C-alpha positions in Angstrom: -0.7 6.5 -7.8 -1.8 3.3 -7.4 -3.9 1.7 -3.9 -5.2 -2.1 -3.5 -6.6 -3.3 -0.5 -8.4 -6.4 -2.2 -8.6 -9.5 -1.7 -7.5 -12.4 -3.8 -6.9 -9.4 -7.1 -3.9 -10.7 -9.9 -2.2 -7.2 -10.3 -0.3 -6.4 -13.5 1.7 -3.7 -14.3 3.0 -3.7 -17.6 4.8 -1.2 -20.4 4.1 1.4 -18.3 7.0 4.9 -18.3 6.1 5.9 -14.5 7.8 8.9 -12.9 6.7 9.5 -9.2 8.4 13.1 -9.2 9.1 15.2 -12.2 12.7 17.0 -10.3 15.3 15.1 -10.9 18.3 15.5 -8.5 21.6 15.8 -9.6 22.8 12.4 -8.3 26.6 13.6 -8.4 25.7 15.7 -5.4 25.0 14.0 -2.2 21.2 13.5 -1.9 21.1 13.5 1.9 20.9 17.7 1.6 18.7 17.2 -1.8 16.3 14.7 0.2 16.1 16.9 3.1 14.9 20.3 1.8 11.9 18.5 0.2 8.9 19.0 0.5 7.3 15.4 1.6 3.9 14.2 1.5 3.7 11.0 4.4 2.8 8.7 2.5 2.0 4.8 3.7 4.2 3.5 0.5 5.4 4.6 -2.7 4.0 4.5 -6.8 2.1 1.6 -5.7 0.2 0.3 -1.9 -0.3 -3.6 -2.7 -2.3 -5.5 0.0 -4.1 -8.7 0.1 -3.5 -9.5 -3.9 -3.3 -13.0 -5.2 -0.5 -11.3 -7.8 1.7 -8.5 -8.4 3.7 -8.6 -12.2 5.3 -5.9 -12.9 7.0 -6.5 -16.5 8.8 -3.7 -18.9 8.1 -0.4 -16.8 10.3 2.3 -16.2 10.2 3.6 -13.2 12.1 7.6 -12.2 12.4 9.0 -9.8 10.6 7.1 -6.8 12.7 8.2 -3.9 10.5 10.9 -1.7 8.0 7.7 0.9 7.9 6.6 4.4 8.5 2.7 3.5 9.4 1.7 0.2 10.4 3.2 -2.9 7.6 1.7 -5.8 6.3 -1.1 -4.2 5.1 -1.3 -1.1 3.3 -5.3 -0.6 1.5 -6.4 2.4 0.3 -10.3 2.8 0.7 -10.5 -1.1 
């Protein structure tokens, strides 16, 4: 959803409703079989990959179904 490697930027995520995957699993079942059956596109991060930013602020936001990533679920931060 968002990828930034800009140096020194200030990023703000406010009042957002973000859904990473529209397929909601039945949470009463074991998650491992569900996740293994999914076609996963390899990603470096979750919904946000942020590198070399000055600040990152997340306020009053809701994130849903962000679980199919190789690193991080919502935010992957590097040198922030």
